[in-house]
N, C-alpha and C positions, 0 to 999 in steps of 0.2 A: 508812409504809403503815399504816392503820387496818385493824380488822377491821369486819363486817357480820353480824348476826344475820340470821335468816331473815326474820324480818317486817320488818325494814329493806329488805333485798334486793327483798321483795314489794312494798313501798311505791314504792321508787325504780324498779324496772324495769316496775312497772306505770304509772308516769308517765312514764317514757321510752317504753312502749309506745303509751299515750295521746296522745303528744305528737310523734311521731315522722313529721310530715308533711314533705314537701319533698325526698324522694329520699336515696340514700346519703351525699351530703355533707353535708347538714344532720343527719342521723340521727347520722353519726360525730361531728360538731361538737357535738351535745347531750349523747352519751355522755362526751364528753371532759371536757365541763362537769360533768357529773353525778358522773363516777366519778374524776377525776383532779383537777380544780380544787377543786370543792364539797366532795367527801367524802375523799379520797385513799386510795381503796380500791386503786387501781393506781397505780405512778408512771409518768412520762412515757414511761421506756423500756420497760415492761411493755406499755403500750399502744399505742407505736409499733411494737414487735416483733410484737404481735399481729395489728395491723392488716396489715402486710407479709404475715404468714402468712394472713391470711383473703384477701388479695388473690390468694393464689396458688391458693385453692380454687375450684372451681366453685361456684355458687350465691349468695346474695345475701350480701355481704360486711358489711354491717352487723348482720344477723341472727346472724351467726356470731360477729362480735366480741362482741355481748353475751352469746352462748353462752359464750364463751371467758372474758369477765369473771366471769360467775357460776361457772364451773369453777374459776378461780383463786381464788376467795373461800370456796366451800361445795363444790367437788368436783362430781360429776356430778347431785347434786340441785341445787345451786346453777345449774348449767348449762340442767338442765330447766327450772326457774324463769324464768332470765332470757330464755333462748330463746322458750319457750312465751308469755309476758308481752309480748315483742316483735311476735308473730305474731297472737295471737288478737283483740285488738281490731280489727285492719284486717280479718280475715278475716271477722270478725260484721258489719262495715260493708258489705263486698264482697259477701256473701251477701244482704243486704237489697237493694242497689243491683241486684246482677243479677236478682233477683227483681221489683223494679220495672220495669228495663228489659225483661224478658221479658213484663210485662203490659202495658206502655205505651209500649214503643219506638218503635212504627210509627205512633204518633199525630204529626200534622204539627208541633204545635207543641214536642214533644219532639225530633223529627228535626232542627227548625231550632235546638233549645237545643244538641244535639251538633255542628251545623256549626260553633258559635262556640266549642265546646270543642277540637274537631278542629285547627279554623286555630290556636288557642292551642297545641297539642301539637307543631306544627311549630317553633313558636319556643323551647319548653322542650327538645326534642331538639338543637336547634342551638346553644343554650347549652351542653348537656350535652358537645356535640362539642367547642366552644372550649374548655371548662374541662378535657376528658380531655387535649386537644392540647396545652396549654399544659404538663400535667404529663409527659406520656408523651414528646413528639418532642424528644429532647435532642441527637439526633446525626443524621448521613446517613443510617446504618443505621436509626434509628426512623422516618425519614421514609419511606425506601424500603420499608419493611414495610407501613406504613399505606397508601401508594399501591398497593402490589402487592395488600393485601388489598381494597382498595376495587374494583380491576380485577377481580380473582378472583370477587369474589360478585356485582357489577354486571353485568359482561359476560359472565363465562363459566358464573355458577351454581355454582361451587363449593360442596359443604357447609361451614356453619360448622366443623362439629368437626375437618374437615381444616386448615382456616385455623389453628385454634388451635394443632393438634398442629405443624403447620411452623412457626408462629410461635415456639412454646416452643423447639424443638429450634435454630432460626437463632439465637434468644437467648441460648440457653445455651451456645452456640459462638462467639458474636462480641460480647457486650453484657454480660460477667462484671462484677460490681461488685467494692467492695472487702471485703477479709475481716480479720476478726480471730481472736485464738485463740477457739476453740469451749468452750462448757462442758459438763460433765460430764453426761451423761444418766443420770438415777436410776432410769426404768422399765425394766422387763424387757421382752425381744423376745416372751415368751410371755404377758404381761399385755397387750402390744398386740395381739397376734393374737387375744386372747379378748375384747377390746373389739370388735375389727373383726367377728369372729364373730357376738356379741351383737347389735349394731345392724345388721349385713348381715341378721341372720334377722329382726329387727323390720320391716327394710324390704323384704324379696323374699319373705317368707313369706306376706303378702296378697295379693301380686302372683299367686304360684301358684295360691292360691284362687280368684281372679278367673279365671284362664285356663281352670280346670277348670270352675268353676259359674257364673260370671256371665255376663252377656248380653256380646256380641261389643265392645259398643260400651265398656262400662266396662275391659275387658280392652285394647283397643286404647288409652284414655284413660291407663291405668295404665304400659301399655309406653312410651308415647311420652313422658310426662312423667317417668319415670324416666330415660330416655335424656337427656332436657332436663336434668334434674338433675345429669347427670355433665359436660356440654359447657358450662354456662352461666358460663363465665369472662368477666369484666368486666361482671357486672350484667346486668339486664333489657335495658336499651337495646340492648347487642350481640347478644343473642341473639334478639331481636324479629324480626329479618329470616328468621332458620331457623326460628322457630316459625309466621311469616306462612306461609313458604312450604309447611310441611306442612299446618298446620291448615286453611288456604283451599284451596291447590293440591291438597295430596294426600290428607287425608281428606276435605275439603269439609264440616267441621263448621260454618265461619263463613264470613260473606262478609268483603271487604275493609274495608266500611264498620263491621262489628260488630265487627273487630279494632281499628280506629281509636277507636269508642266505647268498648271495654274499656280501652284505654290511658288515655284521658281520665278515666274514671271512677277508675283505679287511682291516676291523680295526685291525686285529690280525698281520699283515704283516708291513715290512719296506716298504719305498718308497710313493710315491704319492698315495692318496686315490682313484684317478680316475682309478687305474688298477684295479678297480671293471669292468671295462668296458673289461679285458681280460678274466675275469671269465665269463663274460655274453657270451662273443664271443665264448668261449672252450665250455661252456653248450649247447649253440644253434647247434654248430656244431657236438658235441659228440652225441646228443640224435637224430640229422638226420642222421648221419653215421657214428658213433663209434668213438673211442680214435684217431685215425688217422685224421679224419676229424675235431675234437675237437681241436687238434694240430694246424691243418692249420688254422682254423676260429681263434684261440687264437693268431698266429704271425700275421695274417692279421690285427687283431684287434688292436695290439700294433703299429704296422708300422704306421697306418692311425692315431691312437691317439698320438702318440709323434714324428712323423717326423714333423708334422706341428709346434711343439715347437722349433725345431731349425730353423726352417725358420723365424719364428717371430723374434726370438733372433738374429740370426746372421744378419739379413737386419735391425734390429732396434736397436741394441746395440750401433752404433756409434753415436745415436741420443738422447740418453738417459739423459745426461746432459742438452741439450736443451730442451726435453719434459718437464723435471722436473720444467721449468719455463713458461709455456704455460697455463694460467688461463682456457681456456677452456676444455682443455684436462684433468684438474684435476677435473673441475666440471663434465664432461662425468664420470669420475671415480667415482664422490660422488654420482651422481645419480643412476650407475650401482649397487654400494654396496647398496644402502638405498634399491633399489628394490630387493636385494638378499635377505634382512631380511624378506621380506614378502615371497619370494620364498621359503626359510627354513622353516618358519612358516606352511606353506601349507605342506612341506614334514614331519613337525612333527604330524601334525595332521593325514596325510596319514598313517604314521607308526604306530601311536597310536591305530586308527581305525582297522587297519589290524591285529596287534597283541592281542589288548585286546578283540576284539570280534571275534566270530566264524560264519562261513558259510556266511561271508558276508551282515550280519544281525546285524544293528548297534541298538540294542534293549538291555533293560535290562536283558532279560532273555538270550540273546547271551553273554552277557560279561563273559570272562573267568577269572574266579579270581585267579587262579594260574598265569596267564600271569602279572595280575595287582599286585599281590604280588612280582613276580620276579622284576620286574621293580622298585618296592619301595624298594628292597632290593638293587638293583643297585644304585639307587639314594642315599641312605646311605652310601655306600660304595665309591661312585665316589665324591657325592658332600659334604657330611658331614664329613668322614672321610679322603676324598681327596687321596684314593688309586691310585696307579698306573693302568691305563687300563691295562697293560700286566698281571697284577696280578689277576684284576678284571673279565675278560673274562673266564679263565678257572674256576673261583669259579665258575660264574654264569652259566657256561656250567654244571658242577657238581650238582650245585642248581637245574637245570632244570630236569635234570635225577633224583634226588632226590624228587622233588615235585610231579614229574609223576608217580614215585612209589607210594608214598603215596597216 
């Protein structure tokens, strides 16, 4: 395994941050090529152990994997460099897109373009469902957990955090993996608690200031997205149903159509898909108090979404090799992953119903044939022709405009 200078790390992780399109699977594959195959900064075993650890954590696993890789090479400074460079390019693009959306999103041709994007999002989520299912559903218990999770959230409306907790417990009890001899842990408990205290303060102290001195909206945004940062197991797709329920129905910050547009835009940018939270925070603030409030809300959202990721990694990184040998922890991960299949299935149904039907009425007369045709075209391009998403999205935006004119 070779070593890297800080300048080399900045160049490589900057490149990863700029090219990290296509969601977690593509981002993880890109990092494997850059860090394991091309530069040998991590061994195959180190990379896979780190990936398994990051999948156990709440939050964006690809960003946390980048942070761990940086920590492994250059300690805390390396982790900060890698993690920030993975997030900041996409965050800058999202801010620009959200600003443009707030200014022009109600123009008819813009709405038509977003119809094409939203129709494509349905296909993207279905693809994610198929990929996760293939990896997660290995036995009867996994299938049972997936079906139960879908029924619980679709029919009963059980909150997402409860589903994750129950799935983790069942997985730990019934889906234990193989174990091997555990390596020695070299970090002291005192140092670990110090790391948790330090990064916990970075994360939560600004929240206290917001609760005491900021407008209620910023305090609510900070509280909600801090909570979301703790329960986002399984990535952005898995948590979207919970976020939509709270953002649209609970707080009333955005409409369902705006949430659909938010995910469509997040799909077009580099960086973790969970940057959709920044878009949501910006729109909530902008609609309440103009662009300045939107900017503040976006910054608050970014802080409470990603600061916890550094806490998880810097506190847990010294234990990665040990965790990889613990059967109950790997069992809990298997349970969570199986439940996430059911959650993503619920998300797929929610997307389809809200794009293919108009007026909130799910009857044949309310079926939007334009949206259905656009989804069929997206499926042809993405699934059959296997075109790159960055090519398909602008095509579908143009198709949305064209079919609306017709």
